[in-house]
C-alpha positions as CSV (number, residue, x, y, z in Angstrom):
1,M,0.0,0.1,0.2
2,H,2.6,2.2,0.9
3,R,4.5,1.7,-2.5
4,V,1.3,2.5,-4.4
5,L,0.8,5.7,-2.3
6,R,4.4,6.8,-3.3
7,A,3.9,5.9,-6.8
8,L,0.7,8.0,-7.0
9,A,2.5,10.8,-5.3
10,G,5.4,10.7,-7.6
11,L,2.8,10.6,-10.8
12,A,0.9,13.6,-9.1
13,I,4.3,15.7,-8.8
14,G,5.0,14.6,-12.2
15,F,2.0,15.9,-13.6
16,V,2.2,19.2,-11.8
17,V,5.8,19.8,-13.0
18,L,4.7,18.9,-16.4
19,L,2.1,21.6,-16.2
20,L,4.3,24.2,-14.9
21,T,7.1,23.5,-17.5
22,V,4.3,24.2,-20.4
23,W,2.9,27.1,-18.7
24,G,6.9,28.5,-18.1
25,A,7.7,28.0,-21.7
26,L,4.7,29.6,-22.8
27,A,5.1,32.6,-20.7
28,L,8.6,32.9,-21.5
29,W,7.6,32.8,-25.3
30,H,5.3,35.7,-24.8
31,Q,7.1,37.9,-22.1
32,M,10.7,37.3,-22.3
33,P,12.6,40.2,-24.0
34,G,15.5,40.1,-26.0
35,P,16.4,38.3,-29.4
36,S,14.5,35.5,-30.2
37,V,17.7,33.2,-30.4
38,V,18.2,33.9,-26.6
39,R,14.4,33.3,-25.7
40,W,14.4,29.9,-27.7
41,F,17.8,28.9,-25.6
42,V,16.2,29.9,-22.1
43,I,12.9,28.2,-23.0
44,A,14.9,24.9,-24.2
45,M,16.9,25.0,-21.0
46,W,13.6,25.3,-19.0
47,S,12.1,22.6,-20.8
48,T,14.9,20.3,-20.6
49,L,14.9,20.6,-16.7
50,G,11.0,20.0,-16.6
51,V,11.4,16.9,-18.6
52,T,14.2,15.8,-16.7
53,V,12.2,16.1,-13.3
54,V,9.2,14.3,-15.1
55,L,11.5,11.4,-16.0
56,S,13.0,11.2,-12.6
57,R,9.7,11.1,-11.1
58,A,8.8,8.1,-13.4
59,G,11.9,6.3,-11.9
60,L,13.9,6.5,-15.2
61,L,16.9,8.4,-13.4
62,G,18.8,7.3,-10.5
63,R,18.0,8.7,-6.9
64,R,21.0,11.0,-7.0
65,N,20.1,12.7,-10.2
66,R,16.5,12.6,-9.2
67,N,17.3,14.9,-6.3
68,I,19.6,17.3,-8.0
69,A,17.0,17.7,-11.1
70,G,14.3,18.5,-8.4
71,F,16.4,21.0,-6.4
72,A,17.3,23.0,-9.7
73,F,13.8,22.8,-10.9
74,V,12.5,24.3,-7.5
75,I,15.0,27.2,-8.0
76,A,14.4,27.7,-11.6
77,A,10.5,28.0,-10.9
78,A,11.1,30.2,-8.1
79,S,13.0,32.7,-10.2
80,L,10.7,32.2,-13.0
81,L,7.6,33.2,-10.9
82,M,9.7,36.1,-9.3
83,W,10.1,37.2,-12.7
84,W,6.6,36.8,-13.7
85,G,5.8,38.9,-10.7
86,T,7.6,41.9,-11.8
87,L,5.7,42.3,-15.1
88,Q,3.2,45.1,-14.7
89,P,0.4,46.8,-17.0
90,S,1.1,50.1,-18.6
91,H,-0.8,52.9,-20.3
92,Q,2.8,54.1,-21.8
93,R,3.2,52.2,-24.9
94,V,3.2,52.8,-28.7
95,W,-0.6,52.1,-29.2
96,A,-2.4,50.7,-32.3
97,D,-4.5,53.5,-33.7
98,D,-7.9,52.2,-32.8
99,V,-6.9,51.9,-29.1
100,A,-4.7,54.9,-28.7
101,Q,-7.0,57.0,-26.4
102,L,-8.5,56.0,-23.0
103,L,-12.0,56.7,-22.5
104,E,-12.6,59.7,-19.8
105,A,-16.0,60.1,-17.9
106,R,-17.2,63.0,-16.1
107,I,-20.8,62.9,-14.3
108,D,-22.5,66.3,-13.8
109,G,-25.7,65.3,-12.2
110,N,-27.8,63.7,-14.8
111,H,-25.5,64.8,-17.7
112,V,-22.5,62.5,-18.6
113,H,-19.7,64.1,-20.3
114,L,-17.1,61.4,-22.2
115,N,-13.8,62.4,-23.7
116,N,-12.2,60.0,-26.6
117,V,-15.7,58.2,-27.8
118,R,-14.3,56.4,-31.0
119,N,-16.1,57.4,-34.3
120,F,-13.5,56.0,-37.0
121,Q,-14.8,55.8,-40.6
122,W,-13.7,52.2,-41.5
123,R,-13.4,51.5,-45.1
124,S,-11.7,48.2,-44.5
125,E,-10.1,46.6,-41.6
126,T,-6.8,48.4,-42.3
127,D,-8.3,51.4,-44.3
128,Y,-9.8,53.9,-41.9
129,T,-9.9,57.7,-40.9
130,P,-9.2,58.2,-37.2
131,Q,-11.7,60.2,-35.1
132,W,-11.7,60.8,-31.5
133,E,-14.9,62.9,-30.2
134,S,-16.3,64.4,-26.8
135,R,-20.0,63.7,-26.4
136,T,-22.5,64.4,-23.6
137,Y,-25.4,62.3,-22.9
138,D,-28.5,62.9,-20.6
139,L,-29.0,60.0,-18.4
140,D,-32.8,61.1,-18.2
141,R,-33.3,60.5,-22.0
142,L,-31.6,56.9,-21.7
143,R,-34.2,54.5,-22.8
144,S,-32.6,51.1,-23.9
145,A,-29.8,48.8,-23.8
146,D,-29.0,46.2,-26.6
147,L,-26.7,43.1,-26.5
148,V,-24.4,42.6,-29.2
149,L,-22.6,39.5,-30.1
150,S,-20.0,39.2,-32.7
151,Y,-18.9,35.9,-34.0
152,W,-15.3,35.7,-35.1
153,M,-14.2,32.1,-34.3
154,G,-16.9,29.7,-34.8
155,P,-20.1,29.4,-32.8
156,H,-18.4,28.9,-29.5
157,I,-16.6,32.1,-29.0
158,A,-18.0,35.9,-29.5
159,H,-17.1,39.4,-29.0
160,T,-19.8,41.0,-26.2
161,L,-20.8,44.6,-26.5
162,V,-23.5,46.8,-25.1
163,S,-25.2,49.5,-26.8
164,F,-27.1,52.1,-25.1
165,G,-30.0,54.2,-26.8
166,F,-31.2,57.7,-26.0
167,D,-34.2,59.8,-27.0
168,G,-33.6,61.2,-30.4
169,G,-31.7,58.4,-31.7
170,E,-28.4,58.6,-29.9
171,R,-26.3,55.9,-29.1
172,V,-23.0,55.0,-27.5
173,V,-21.4,51.1,-27.2
174,F,-19.1,49.9,-24.7
175,S,-16.6,47.2,-25.3
176,L,-13.9,45.7,-23.1
177,E,-11.1,44.7,-25.9
178,I,-7.2,44.0,-25.9
179,R,-5.1,47.4,-26.0
180,K,-2.7,46.2,-29.0
181,E,0.6,47.9,-29.6
182,R,1.2,48.9,-33.1
183,H,3.3,45.8,-33.9
184,E,0.8,43.4,-32.3
185,S,-2.0,41.1,-33.4
186,F,-4.8,39.4,-31.2
187,S,-3.5,36.1,-29.8
188,A,-6.0,34.3,-27.4
189,V,-3.1,32.2,-26.1
190,G,-1.2,35.6,-25.5
191,G,-4.2,36.8,-23.6
192,F,-3.4,34.2,-20.8
193,F,0.0,35.2,-20.5
194,R,-0.2,39.3,-19.9
195,Q,0.6,39.9,-23.5
196,F,-2.1,42.7,-23.4
197,E,-3.3,45.2,-21.4
198,Q,-7.1,46.1,-21.4
199,I,-9.1,49.0,-22.7
200,L,-12.7,50.0,-22.3
201,V,-13.9,51.7,-25.7
202,A,-16.9,53.8,-25.9
203,A,-17.6,54.1,-29.8
204,D,-20.5,55.2,-32.2
205,E,-22.3,52.1,-33.8
206,R,-21.1,52.7,-37.3
207,D,-17.6,52.3,-35.8
208,I,-17.6,49.6,-33.8
209,V,-20.5,47.5,-34.9
210,R,-20.3,48.5,-38.6
211,T,-16.6,47.5,-38.7
212,R,-17.5,43.9,-37.5
213,S,-20.4,43.2,-39.7
214,N,-19.2,45.1,-42.9
215,A,-15.4,45.4,-42.9
216,R,-14.4,42.1,-41.2
217,G,-17.3,40.1,-42.2
218,E,-18.1,38.8,-38.6
219,D,-21.5,37.5,-37.8
220,V,-23.2,40.0,-35.8
221,Y,-26.5,39.6,-33.7
222,L,-28.4,42.0,-31.7
223,Y,-31.0,41.5,-29.0
224,R,-32.9,44.0,-26.8
225,L,-32.5,43.7,-23.3
226,Q,-35.4,43.5,-20.8
227,M,-34.4,46.3,-18.5
228,N,-35.9,49.3,-17.1
229,Q,-34.7,52.7,-17.3
230,A,-33.3,52.4,-13.7
231,S,-31.6,49.3,-14.4
232,A,-30.2,50.6,-17.6
233,R,-28.9,53.6,-15.9
234,A,-27.1,51.7,-13.3
235,L,-25.5,49.3,-16.0
236,F,-24.4,52.7,-18.0
237,L,-23.0,54.4,-14.8
238,E,-21.0,51.1,-13.9
239,Y,-19.3,51.0,-17.3
240,L,-18.2,54.8,-16.8
241,N,-17.0,53.9,-13.3
242,A,-15.0,50.9,-14.6
243,A,-13.8,53.1,-17.7
244,N,-12.3,55.7,-15.0
245,E,-10.7,52.9,-12.9
246,L,-9.0,51.6,-15.6
247,R,-7.7,54.9,-16.8
248,Q,-6.4,55.5,-13.2
249,K,-4.7,51.9,-12.9
250,P,-4.0,50.0,-16.0
251,R,-4.8,46.2,-16.0
252,F,-3.7,43.2,-18.1
253,Y,-6.3,41.7,-20.3
254,N,-7.0,37.9,-19.6
255,T,-8.6,35.8,-22.1
256,L,-10.5,33.6,-19.5
257,T,-11.1,36.0,-16.5
258,S,-11.1,39.5,-17.6
259,N,-12.7,39.7,-21.1
260,C,-15.3,41.5,-22.9
261,T,-18.2,39.0,-21.7
262,T,-17.0,38.7,-17.9
263,I,-17.0,42.4,-17.6
264,V,-20.7,42.4,-18.6
265,F,-21.6,39.8,-16.1
266,E,-19.5,41.6,-13.4
267,L,-21.1,45.0,-13.9
268,A,-24.7,43.2,-14.0
269,R,-23.9,41.6,-10.9
270,V,-23.4,45.0,-9.0
271,I,-26.8,45.5,-9.8
272,A,-28.3,42.0,-9.6
273,P,-25.9,40.1,-7.1
274,A,-28.0,36.8,-7.5
275,L,-26.9,36.4,-11.2
276,P,-25.5,32.8,-11.2
277,M,-22.2,31.8,-12.6
278,D,-22.4,29.7,-15.9
279,Y,-20.1,27.8,-18.3
280,R,-21.6,30.3,-21.0
281,L,-19.7,33.4,-19.2
282,L,-16.7,31.3,-20.7
283,L,-18.0,30.0,-24.1
284,S,-19.2,33.6,-25.0
285,G,-21.0,32.5,-28.2
286,Y,-23.7,31.2,-25.8
287,F,-23.8,34.2,-24.0
288,A,-27.3,35.5,-25.4
289,R,-28.8,32.1,-24.7
290,Y,-27.5,32.5,-20.8
291,V,-29.3,35.9,-20.9
292,Y,-32.5,34.4,-22.4
293,D,-32.6,31.8,-19.9
294,L,-32.6,34.4,-17.1
295,H,-35.6,36.2,-19.0
296,G,-33.2,39.1,-20.0
297,L,-34.2,39.1,-23.7
298,T,-37.7,39.8,-25.2
299,P,-40.5,37.6,-24.1
300,G,-42.8,35.6,-26.4
301,Y,-40.0,34.4,-28.7
302,R,-38.1,31.3,-28.8
303,Y,-34.5,31.6,-28.4
304,D,-33.7,30.6,-32.0
305,E,-36.1,33.1,-33.4
306,L,-34.5,35.9,-31.5
307,Q,-31.3,34.8,-32.8
308,A,-32.5,34.5,-36.5
309,L,-34.2,37.8,-36.3
310,G,-31.4,39.5,-34.5
311,H,-28.9,38.5,-37.4
312,I,-27.8,42.1,-38.7
313,N,-25.3,41.4,-41.3
314,E,-27.7,41.7,-44.5
315,R,-29.2,44.7,-43.3
316,A,-26.0,46.5,-42.1
317,L,-24.5,45.7,-45.7
318,A,-27.6,46.9,-47.5
319,S,-27.3,50.4,-45.4
320,D,-24.1,51.0,-47.1
321,V,-25.8,50.9,-50.4
322,S,-28.9,52.8,-49.6
323,E,-27.0,55.2,-47.2
324,D,-30.0,54.8,-44.7
325,D,-29.4,55.3,-41.0
326,F,-27.3,52.2,-39.7
327,S,-28.6,52.1,-36.3
328,M,-32.1,52.2,-37.5
329,S,-31.3,49.6,-40.5
330,I,-29.8,46.9,-38.1
331,R,-32.8,47.2,-35.9
332,Q,-35.4,46.6,-38.5
333,G,-37.5,43.4,-37.3
334,V,-35.5,42.9,-34.1
335,P,-38.2,41.9,-31.5
336,G,-38.7,44.1,-28.7
337,I,-37.6,47.2,-30.5
338,P,-40.3,49.9,-31.1
339,A,-41.2,51.4,-34.4
340,N,-39.7,54.9,-33.5
341,E,-36.4,53.4,-33.4
342,V,-36.2,51.9,-36.9
343,N,-38.2,54.6,-38.7
344,P,-37.0,58.0,-39.7
């Protein structure tokens, strides 16, 4: 029995070492500065040490070599973790144009003043005219909140946005995104390893929604959220608080725990603390179904009906040809949206 327990303990330790070895190699690849040849050398040395420990735990090395390898791995792992702890987020980098400015919000009674609202003119994903605006919104005129999901990686993963509507047709969309540097591109794996800071973008719908449906060709769906004005106002203000906190203190983006979907859940939970955890917070492509199951979408329809009617791509593309109002066009036929929001 004692031998069995020792064998199981050895296997468990070997498995933990293997996981730490893989994690460390990826962390070094994504974060270690310097020439790539040096990075590859350090990764090779680290991986060799980890594999040696795993082999020793499997009994393929002598006891003396096992102890030496184990001691060396502990020292190397401690050094790696200390280095990892020195990595800090920053606002001081050379940012890509579309995430160059941080949102700044000032609340003055019922009026909200936003600086750095993005309203780029996108002709393609790489051809655009930058434009950052200052806008003022009257919270007493806030009337609606819409959930927008943009599918860019199959049916399981989607980018999550929330669009707030005001009397008179004014709209602003909030989206938590990675803050890329100019030389960077999105990497889901890199998002686990502090490769990106995060940014909360406030943007015009023709910018942040249209670029996904028309310029990138992503499948975009829009749903009317069932929220009274007080709840919509509270959620709107929570977004502003989050933006100001992020402006004061930079944070890393995390693909799993701090992303475009988890922020919606976290902010909504401030208003409704009883919201349950769910796997669909991780598989964001199913987030709308999660909201539907909580009775947060327009009642009287099956979910597949809401999804089909909320698919905006055809209407979004047609608005480019007809030059109709983009926000009105994409809401044509979406359940729960009144006629005055879709007719000029």
